[in-house]
N, C-alpha and C positions, 0 to 999 in steps of 0.2 A: 979538369976541364969535360965536358960532355963531346963526344964526337958526333958526328954528323949522322953516324950510320946509327949511333943509340938515340939519337932524336927521331930519326925515321922508324924506329921497330917501337918506341914509346907512341908514337902517333898513329901507329897501324895499331896497337895493341889499343890505344885508345878507342878508336873508329870501330873494332871488333864488337870491345864490351859496351859502346853505346848503341850498336847495332841490337846487339842482345838485347839489352834492355827495352829499346823502341818495341823489339816485338814481341816483349813480354807485357807491356803495356796495351799493346793493339789486342793481343791476345785477350787480354783480362776485360777489355773492353773501359779502360781507365780514359778519364778525358784529360790529354794533355797538351800542352805545346814544346815544341823544341827548337834552340836556338843555338848556333854556335858564334861565339864572338871571341876577340882577345883577351885574354887572361895573363896577367903579369907579364913575363916575354916569351907566350906560348899561346896556346889555343884550348877552348875549353867548351863542351858540349853541354848545355845545360837541358833540364826537362823539367816543366812546371804541372804538377798534378794537381788537380781539385782534388780535396779533402773533406772531409765533414764540417762541419761548423765554420765555415769561411776558412779554412786552412787552405794554405798552397804549401805544398812537400816538393821542393827542389832537389833534385838529385843532379850531381853533374860529373863529369869524366874529364880530366885535365891531360895534356898532352905529356904530362911528366908523369903519369902512373897514379897519380893522386884521384881517388873519388871520394866526394862529399854529399851529406844532406843536410838539408835546411829547412824548418818549419817556420812558417810565418802567417799571420792574419792575412787573408786577402785585399781588406782595405790598407793596409800597412803601406807606407811611403815607404821606396828603395833609396 
């Protein structure tokens, strides 16, 4: 079982990594949106970045330390 202290550390790490990624997006002048949502039994921060050829790149950071990347067409239903 994961302790509350471990959960807090994971959450702090997620916020730090997501913040650094947001700075990178801004520095490179990428068009992006950011959203925080419930995810499984925790929280995740999602960044949708507009790519070429009507593609959306989603980078997400979960509070359990998981980082993921997803690519989809802009007009794709969720």
